[in-house]
C-alpha positions, -999 to 999 in steps of 0.1 A, spaced: 756 -137 229 767 -103 223 771 -95 264 800 -134 257 814 -117 233 822 -80 252 835 -98 287 858 -119 264 870 -77 243 871 -70 284 898 -91 292 921 -67 270 896 -32 268 887 -26 299 860 -2 285 837 -29 271 835 -39 307 806 -9 306 784 -41 297 786 -63 323 760 -26 336 724 -48 337 703 -10 331 729 4 299 720 -34 284 679 -27 295 685 3 272 699 -11 250 677 -38 244 645 -16 245 668 5 213 675 -35 191 642 -47 202 625 -14 181 647 -20 154 643 -54 150 609 -45 148 603 -13 126 628 -34 103 610 -69 103 576 -55 108 564 -41 72 570 -71 56 555 -89 80 522 -74 76 528 -79 39 540 -111 39 502 -116 69 486 -98 41 498 -115 22 487 -149 27 449 -136 37 458 -137 74 429 -120 83 411 -114 111 372 -121 121 352 -102 138 320 -110 163 290 -113 140 276 -99 180 303 -65 180 301 -36 177 290 -24 140 323 -4 134 343 -36 143 325 -42 107 356 -27 90 382 -46 111 374 -78 84 406 -90 64 430 -65 91 463 -97 91 463 -111 121 490 -134 144 515 -99 142 522 -109 180 547 -133 160 564 -104 156 570 -86 191 581 -127 196 608 -124 175 618 -95 185 620 -99 225 635 -136 221 667 -122 194 674 -92 214 670 -117 256 695 -136 237 720 -106 220 716 -88 259 708 -107 286 731 -132 301 720 -164 290 737 -186 314 714 -172 338 682 -196 349 659 -170 356 655 -154 320 656 -193 303 623 -199 321 610 -167 311 617 -170 277 611 -208 277 575 -200 289 565 -168 269 578 -192 232 554 -216 242 528 -198 253 530 -180 226 527 -213 203 498 -225 217 480 -189 207 501 -190 173 480 -228 163 451 -216 177 455 -181 151 463 -210 124 433 -231 133 407 -202 127 431 -179 99 441 -201 74 421 -230 77 396 -216 85 381 -230 116 361 -205 132 364 -227 169 405 -226 167 422 -247 194 391 -261 220 389 -241 250 398 -276 270 426 -285 247 437 -243 251 435 -251 291 451 -284 294 484 -266 269 486 -234 289 479 -258 326 510 -285 314 539 -247 304 521 -229 338 526 -264 363 563 -268 346 572 -232 354 563 -237 394 575 -272 394 612 -257 382 606 -227 397 601 -248 434 626 -272 432 651 -262 401 663 -229 415 670 -208 448 643 -174 451 647 -171 488 610 -164 505 602 -180 483 574 -203 503 559 -173 511 529 -148 503 539 -109 499 517 -86 509 524 -46 491 532 -14 516 532 -34 547 567 -42 553 567 -75 575 530 -84 567 538 -120 545 519 -153 544 535 -187 543 523 -207 520 554 -235 520 557 -254 487 527 -270 473 513 -236 480 534 -219 464 533 -244 433 493 -239 429 496 -200 434 525 -198 411 505 -215 381 476 -197 386 493 -160 383 512 -176 349 475 -190 333 451 -162 345 481 -131 333 481 -150 298 439 -157 296 434 -120 315 456 -100 284 438 -123 260 410 -116 265 417 -73 270 433 -78 232 404 -68 214 404 -26 199 431 -11 183 460 -10 208 439 -18 239 464 -44 252 498 -42 246 502 -7 255 497 -17 290 515 -48 289 541 -24 282 534 -5 311 534 -31 335 562 -52 315 585 -19 327 574 -15 361 580 -53 366 618 -44 353 621 -20 378 613 -43 403 632 -65 390 665 -46 387 654 -41 424 647 -78 437 687 -78 424 708 -58 434 718 -69 474 720 -36 481 690 -17 471 672 -49 475 674 -46 516 672 -11 513 639 -14 504 628 -42 526 627 -61 493 634 -101 495 671 -105 478 670 -124 454 706 -133 429 703 -136 392 661 -118 389 682 -85 378 689 -100 344 651 -103 342 652 -61 343 670 -69 302 643 -94 291 615 -67 308 630 -37 285 631 -61 252 596 -67 260 586 -31 261 608 -20 231 590 -40 213 555 -36 222 562 1 217 574 -12 183 540 -28 167 521 -5 191 534 19 153 515 -4 134 487 -15 164 476 18 173 442 28 156 434 25 129 455 -10 133 474 -24 101 477 -57 119 466 -77 149 485 -97 177 456 -121 179 462 -150 208 498 -161 198 510 -122 212 484 -116 240 491 -154 256 528 -148 251 530 -117 271 500 -119 294 522 -155 307 551 -140 303 545 -111 333 534 -134 356 564 -151 358 583 -123 361 559 -106 386 562 -150 406 603 -145 403 608 -113 420 574 -122 442 550 -89 437 521 -112 428 501 -89 441 514 -56 428 505 -76 394 474 -75 406 473 -44 410 492 -24 381 473 -52 359 435 -37 373 428 -29 338 436 -70 330 419 -76 357 386 -61 350 382 -65 318 387 -111 333 360 -107 364 328 -85 335 336 -119 314 334 -142 346 302 -121 363 287 -119 326 285 -156 321 274 -161 356 249 -138 356 230 -151 320 232 -186 326 218 -180 365 189 -152 363 197 -150 318 204 -117 324 237 -103 310 250 -75 337 271 -55 305 255 -51 276 284 -66 262 318 -89 277 344 -81 279 342 -46 294 359 -25 268 327 -39 240 298 -26 274 314 13 269 318 9 227 280 3 227 273 30 253 289 54 230 323 60 239 348 60 202 370 30 203 396 51 209 381 68 236 382 36 252 418 25 244 431 63 257 415 60 289 422 24 292 460 30 289 451 62 314 438 42 338 465 20 336 492 47 336 475 53 378 476 13 384 514 12 372 519 47 395 499 28 427 524 -3 421 558 15 421 551 35 448 555 2 471 585 4 461 588 29 494 555 28 505 561 -4 533 
């Protein structure tokens, strides 16, 4: 909206042409998302508290978590509102990639909102059944995959790019691209959701990975930079930098309220949506493996759950004291803050490895 306004004003006042630069709009998007979240955040937390939309705690979880009972949840809605408004303000809304990412993010957020609402408002501990949740995730994920496969022009969309190697890529074909896109979106959504178990644990890695994907989006959408760095040029992908910047700003503002001891929790409405957002951006900019690397904490958390369940069903024994992995370390004696900050540090290192693929090819 503001981009369209500044472009209209630029016809008479040349100074407004500066808003055509994606980098400036990305900075402004970060600040706008921060401001929206800071202004709306306290009132949102008060409303959630007044409606007694509180978090339930696992009976078999660490005893230190009992103090979290009743903490307002569904705070991820604050992130989504901030990201959506900021993107509408500063991104080029004629860009189809922007709409794909927004629809997928808000669609997965709606699934999480219904699940959270049933759990904390209607006092139904099961919320949405796993089958129902997976069905709707699959519907949105497949719809996005089909749209990207047939309704947009993605150079190299049928190849699977391997980082660190300049000329190593594997053809997927349209069907393979659709399957991979579906798996990346749904998988990353659930991975972030599983990680969201401690104060600030999921949101900071999401901010770091999302910011790095914004760099990849800018490179992929820039004809000169993409050619110089050996990346496929994807016209229009650069606008996703604005979305990623909005996500980073909204996420940092949410961390202000979510840091230990948390005033509000993200809930499924935030975790499912943010994970899906990372997945669809990674697919568009053709960096699925890089997302796997940078989101290593999300991957390991998910694997810990899969291994725990498989081991218990097959042998009757557990590999970890508790899954996801962050609870295992808590039961080993790590303080909650220690787990969270150490996982942040690991993510920071993995993000730097992912960013190194820009040049190390």
